[in-house]
C-alpha positions in Angstrom: -1.8 40.6 -34.9 -4.7 43.5 -34.9 -5.5 45.4 -31.8 -8.3 43.3 -30.6 -6.1 40.2 -30.5 -3.4 42.2 -29.1 -5.7 43.3 -26.0 -7.1 39.7 -25.8 -3.4 38.3 -25.4 -2.4 41.1 -22.8 -5.7 40.3 -20.4 -5.0 36.4 -20.7 -1.5 37.1 -19.7 -1.8 39.9 -17.1 -5.2 38.2 -15.8 -5.4 34.4 -16.4 -7.2 33.5 -13.4 -10.1 35.9 -14.7 -9.6 34.9 -18.2 -10.0 31.1 -17.1 -13.3 32.3 -15.3 -15.1 33.9 -18.3 -14.1 30.5 -20.7 -15.8 28.4 -17.8 -18.7 31.0 -17.3 -19.2 31.4 -20.8 -18.5 27.9 -22.0 -16.3 29.0 -25.0 -15.6 26.2 -27.3 -12.1 24.9 -27.7 -11.6 26.3 -31.2 -11.9 29.7 -29.8 -9.7 29.2 -27.1 -6.9 27.8 -29.2 -6.9 31.1 -31.3 -4.4 32.1 -28.4 -0.7 32.4 -29.0 1.1 29.4 -27.6 2.1 31.4 -24.6 -1.5 32.8 -23.9 -2.9 29.4 -23.9 -0.2 27.9 -21.8 -0.9 30.9 -19.2 -4.7 29.9 -19.4 -4.3 26.1 -19.0 -2.7 27.1 -15.9 -5.7 28.3 -14.2 -8.7 26.8 -16.3 -11.2 24.4 -14.4 -9.2 20.7 -14.4 -12.4 19.2 -15.8 -11.9 21.2 -19.1 -8.1 20.5 -19.6 -8.5 17.8 -21.6 -11.1 19.2 -23.9 -9.2 22.2 -24.4 -5.7 20.4 -25.1 -6.9 17.8 -27.6 -8.7 20.3 -29.7 -5.0 21.5 -30.4 -3.2 19.9 -33.5 0.1 17.7 -32.2 2.7 20.4 -32.8 0.8 22.6 -30.6 0.4 20.3 -27.9 4.1 19.6 -28.1 5.0 23.3 -27.7 2.3 23.8 -24.7 3.3 21.2 -22.8 7.0 22.4 -22.9 5.7 26.0 -21.9 3.7 24.8 -19.1 4.8 24.5 -15.6 5.4 20.6 -14.3 1.6 20.7 -12.4 -0.3 21.7 -15.5 1.7 19.4 -17.4 0.9 16.6 -15.1 -3.0 17.4 -15.0 -3.2 17.3 -18.5 -1.2 14.2 -19.5 -3.2 12.0 -16.5 -6.5 13.6 -18.0 -5.4 11.7 -21.7 -6.1 7.9 -22.5 -3.4 5.6 -23.1 -3.6 6.1 -27.2 -4.1 10.0 -26.7 -0.8 9.9 -24.2 1.5 7.7 -26.5 0.6 10.0 -29.5 1.5 13.4 -27.4 4.6 12.2 -26.1 5.8 10.8 -29.5 5.5 14.1 -30.8 8.1 15.8 -28.1 11.8 15.9 -28.3 13.3 12.4 -27.0 14.9 14.2 -24.0 11.4 15.4 -22.9 10.0 12.1 -23.6 11.7 10.6 -21.0 11.3 13.7 -18.5 7.3 13.2 -18.7 7.3 9.4 -18.5 9.3 9.6 -15.2 6.7 12.6 -14.0 3.8 10.0 -14.8 5.7 6.9 -13.2 5.3 7.6 -9.5 7.1 4.8 -7.4 5.3 2.1 -6.3 3.2 2.7 -2.9 3.3 6.2 -3.2 0.6 8.9 -3.0 1.1 9.7 -6.9 -0.1 6.2 -7.5 -3.2 6.4 -5.0 -4.4 9.9 -6.2 -7.8 10.4 -8.0 -7.6 12.8 -11.0 -8.7 16.6 -10.2 -12.3 16.6 -12.3 -13.1 20.5 -11.2 -11.5 23.3 -9.4 -13.4 25.0 -6.6 -12.2 28.7 -5.4 -12.7 30.5 -2.2 -14.2 33.2 -3.8 -17.3 31.3 -5.6 -20.7 30.9 -4.3 -22.0 27.5 -2.5 -24.2 27.7 -5.7 -22.1 28.0 -8.3 -19.5 25.3 -6.6 -22.5 23.1 -6.6 -23.2 23.6 -10.3 -19.6 22.8 -11.0 -19.7 19.6 -8.9 -22.8 18.3 -10.5 -21.2 19.3 -13.9 -17.9 17.0 -13.1 -20.3 13.9 -11.7 -17.7 13.0 -8.9 -18.6 10.0 -7.1 -18.4 9.5 -3.3 -17.5 13.0 -2.4 -17.8 14.2 0.9 -15.6 17.1 0.6 -14.4 20.1 -1.6 -10.9 21.1 -1.4 -10.8 24.8 -2.1 -8.1 26.7 -4.1 -7.1 30.5 -4.3 -6.8 32.1 -7.7 -3.0 30.5 -8.3 -4.3 27.0 -7.2 -2.9 27.4 -3.8 -4.7 25.1 -1.5 -6.6 27.3 1.3 -8.9 24.9 3.0 -11.8 22.2 2.7 -15.4 22.4 2.7 -18.2 19.8 3.8 -20.8 18.9 1.6 -23.1 18.9 4.3 -22.1 22.5 5.3 -22.9 23.7 1.6 -26.4 21.9 1.9 -27.5 23.7 4.9 -25.9 27.2 3.5 -27.7 29.8 1.7 -26.8 29.3 -2.2 -25.1 33.0 -2.4 -22.9 32.0 0.5 -19.0 32.6 -0.2 -17.0 29.1 0.1 -14.7 31.0 2.1 -17.3 31.6 4.8 -17.5 28.0 5.4 -14.3 27.2 5.0 -12.3 24.4 7.2 -8.6 24.3 7.9 -6.6 21.1 6.1 -5.1 18.8 8.8 -3.3 16.6 6.4 -1.6 17.0 3.1 0.7 14.5 1.0 3.0 15.3 -1.7 3.4 12.9 -4.9 6.1 10.6 -3.2 4.4 10.3 0.5 4.7 6.6 1.1 1.5 4.2 1.7 2.7 4.3 5.6 2.8 8.3 5.4 -0.8 8.3 4.0 -1.9 5.6 6.6 -0.3 7.6 9.5 -2.0 10.8 8.0 -5.5 9.1 7.7 -5.4 7.6 11.2 -4.2 11.0 12.9 -6.7 13.5 10.7 -10.0 11.2 10.5 -10.8 12.5 7.3 -12.3 10.6 4.6 -9.8 12.0 1.7 -6.5 13.8 1.7 -5.4 16.6 -0.8 -1.8 15.9 -2.5 0.0 19.3 -3.4 3.2 20.1 -5.0 6.2 22.2 -3.4 4.4 25.5 -3.9 1.1 23.9 -2.2 -0.7 23.9 -5.6 -3.4 20.9 -5.4 -2.5 18.3 -7.8 -5.3 15.3 -6.4 -7.0 13.9 -3.8 -6.7 10.7 -2.2 -9.6 8.9 -0.8 -9.5 6.5 1.9 -11.7 4.1 0.1 -9.1 3.9 -2.4 -6.0 3.8 0.0 -7.9 0.7 2.1 -8.4 -1.1 -1.0 -4.9 -0.8 -2.3 -3.5 -2.1 1.3 -6.2 -4.8 1.1 -4.7 -5.9 -1.9 -1.1 -5.8 -1.0 -2.2 -7.7 2.4 -3.6 -10.7 0.4 -0.8 -10.7 -2.1 1.7 -10.8 0.9 -0.3 -13.9 2.3 0.4 -15.7 -1.0 4.0 -14.9 -1.0 4.1 -16.0 2.3 3.3 -19.4 1.3 5.6 -19.5 -2.1 2.4 -18.5 -4.2 2.8 -15.7 -6.6 1.1 -12.4 -5.9 -0.2 -12.3 -9.3 -2.2 -15.9 -8.8 -6.1 -15.8 -8.9 -8.2 -18.5 -7.9 -9.5 -19.0 -11.6 -5.8 -19.0 -12.8 -4.7 -21.3 -15.6 -3.2 -24.3 -13.8 -0.4 -24.1 -15.8 0.2 -20.5 -14.7 -0.1 -21.6 -10.8 2.2 -24.7 -11.5 4.9 -22.4 -12.8 5.2 -20.1 -9.7 4.6 -22.6 -7.0 6.5 -25.4 -8.2 10.0 -23.5 -7.3 9.1 -23.4 -3.8 7.7 -26.5 -3.4 11.1 -28.0 -4.4 12.7 -25.5 -2.1 10.2 -26.9 0.9 11.1 -30.3 -0.5 14.7 -29.7 0.5 14.0 -28.4 3.8 11.4 -31.3 4.7 14.3 -33.4 3.9 16.6 -31.6 6.2 14.0 -31.9 8.8 13.9 -35.8 8.2 17.8 -36.2 8.6 17.3 -34.7 12.1 14.9 -37.5 13.0 17.4 -39.9 11.4 20.0 -38.7 13.9 17.6 -40.3 16.6 17.0 -43.3 14.9 17.9 -45.9 17.6 16.2 -44.0 20.1 12.8 -44.2 18.3 13.4 -47.8 17.6 13.7 -48.4 21.5 10.7 -46.4 22.4 8.5 -46.8 19.2 5.8 -44.5 21.1 8.0 -41.7 20.2 7.2 -42.1 16.7 3.3 -41.5 17.5 4.1 -38.6 19.6 6.4 -36.7 17.2 3.9 -34.8 15.4 2.1 -33.6 18.4 5.4 -31.6 19.2 5.8 -30.6 15.5 2.4 -29.6 15.0 2.2 -27.5 18.3 5.4 -25.8 17.8 4.3 -24.8 13.9 1.3 -23.4 15.1 2.8 -21.2 17.7 5.7 -20.2 15.3 2.7 -18.8 12.8 1.2 -16.8 15.5 4.4 -15.1 16.3 5.0 -15.0 12.7 1.5 -13.5 11.6 2.0 -10.8 14.7 5.4 -9.7 13.8 4.8 -9.3 10.1 1.5 -6.8 10.9 4.0 -5.0 12.9 6.6 -4.6 10.5 3.9 -3.8 7.7 2.2 -1.0 9.6 5.4 0.3 10.8 4.7 -0.3 14.4 8.1 -1.9 15.0 11.1 -2.3 12.9 14.3 -4.6 13.1 15.5 -1.9 15.7 13.0 -3.4 18.2 14.1 -7.1 17.9 15.0 -7.4 21.4 11.6 -6.0 22.6 9.8 -8.4 20.2 11.9 -11.6 21.0 11.6 -10.9 25.0 7.9 -10.7 24.5 7.7 -14.1 22.5 9.9 -15.7 24.7 7.5 -15.1 27.7 4.7 -16.0 25.7 6.3 -19.2 24.7 7.2 -19.9 28.4 3.8 -19.6 29.6 2.1 -21.2 26.6 4.5 -24.1 26.7 4.1 -24.7 30.3 0.0 -24.8 30.1 0.7 -27.0 27.1 3.2 -29.1 29.1 0.5 -30.1 31.9 -2.0 -30.9 29.4 -0.2 -32.7 27.1 1.8 -34.7 30.2 -1.3 -35.8 31.8 -2.8 -37.0 28.4 0.2 -39.2 27.8 0.6 -40.1 31.2 -3.2 -41.6 30.8 -2.6 -42.9 27.6 0.8 -44.9 28.1 1.2 -45.2 32.1 4.7 -44.3 31.4 5.5 -41.3 33.8 9.0 -40.7 32.1 7.6 -40.4 28.8 5.2 -37.6 30.1 7.9 -36.0 31.4 9.9 -36.0 28.5 7.1 -34.6 26.1 6.1 -32.1 28.8 9.9 -30.8 28.7 9.9 -30.9 24.8 6.8 -28.7 24.6 7.9 -26.1 26.6 11.4 -26.1 24.7 9.4 -26.1 21.5 7.1 -23.5 22.1 10.0 -21.2 23.1 12.2 -21.9 19.9 8.8 -21.4 17.9 8.0 -17.9 19.4 11.8 -16.8 18.7 11.4 -18.1 15.0 8.5 -16.4 14.6 9.7 -13.2 15.4 13.2 -13.7 14.0 12.6 -14.9 10.5 10.6 -11.5 9.4 13.1 -9.5 11.4 16.2 -11.1 9.7 14.7 -11.1 6.0 14.0 -7.2 6.5 17.3 -6.5 7.7 18.8 -8.3 4.8 16.7 -6.1 2.7 14.2 -8.7 1.4 10.3 -8.8 1.5 9.2 -10.5 4.8 6.3 -12.0 3.0 8.5 -13.7 0.8 7.9 -17.5 1.9 8.3 -17.0 5.3 5.9 -19.6 6.4 7.9 -21.9 4.5 11.4 -20.8 6.6 9.5 -21.1 9.6 8.0 -24.4 9.0 11.4 -25.9 8.5 12.9 -24.0 11.7 10.1 -25.2 13.9 9.9 -28.9 12.6 13.6 -28.9 13.2 13.5 -27.4 16.8 10.6 -29.7 17.5 12.0 -32.9 16.6 15.4 -32.1 18.3 13.6 -30.7 21.6 11.2 -33.9 21.6 14.1 -36.5 20.7 17.0 -34.9 22.4 15.0 -35.0 25.3 14.2 -38.8 25.1 17.7 -39.5 24.6 19.1 -37.5 27.4 16.5 -39.2 29.9 15.9 -42.6 28.1 16.6 -44.1 31.3 13.2 -42.9 33.0 11.0 -43.8 29.8 
């Protein structure tokens, strides 16, 4: 190594942030940068603009890529790997020792519904000592979309604040970014859950949230639109699971795909339907004696099912948004019982008057009124407890909750109506 090379290596190792700035300002070609030693190149990559990482890394041969990844800190390795295409990533990981392959794959496999899965890649790096004009030039070059604010870092890539594009547009080009810097009110780490992110967005009222590592170095950005889209997809999948359909099924999925996913739950529903029918069979003699009961039976069952679905939807939403958990079951249950009593009483009056006008039987009107109140209360209890019990058992409350609820409300509705009719058969 001659004197010029030694000086270059010393400069890059001792002043990596300044060296990275020189590379960016002069747009040095990757093959020139690749002349650095592995240690010097790795040090430079830790400070270079994320938008240039892929270009500089892929200019290296396979062996050097492996050595650089092993020397780099976790943050830099993560930024490099996330910038690669699937083919480039596989080729790069295959060049590493097997023990390191698994570690890097784990690094990239963030848990489902966590910040690591939602965040966008860093396309550029904005420093506090940059001017507004320089930062806007970097932004244009990055071709980032839907950006309303930029996150600013120090020379060590530590997050120091946020700058709104509106403030940049109104500032003079030579204004330093540090002069229009705003504090960051919400940050996330790679393992922050979807619920944590929703809470952060709700509290901070911002359009994006930065993701940092344990040293507060910027890793990526989560935009509200991305999180909202993911939450919407999860919600629609939950709706399908509630009725026993696969979350993967789409409106134009092949028929056999849909049948395979639905048929199991339809058989389960068939078994529960026979269970409900057996309850009706217990009161066969009462129905034979009073045929009007068979006509009115669907009225009670239908109202019970609707009320149960309302309670189920509200409880499921509360669990999904972390408004409640299984420890709140008493409060939720009390609320649904009160709702069931009030709605049941109102429907009992309406339904009782209608049945009396239709049948001219005061006894039958009393029976269906009592049954309506009982069924509505039981439906509210069922709608609240079914998702609570599933959550307590460690199961996804969205999975076929509707099928379980339908069974419970049918049985309770039949029992309430036919049981009351049997007890009060003398006045019908």
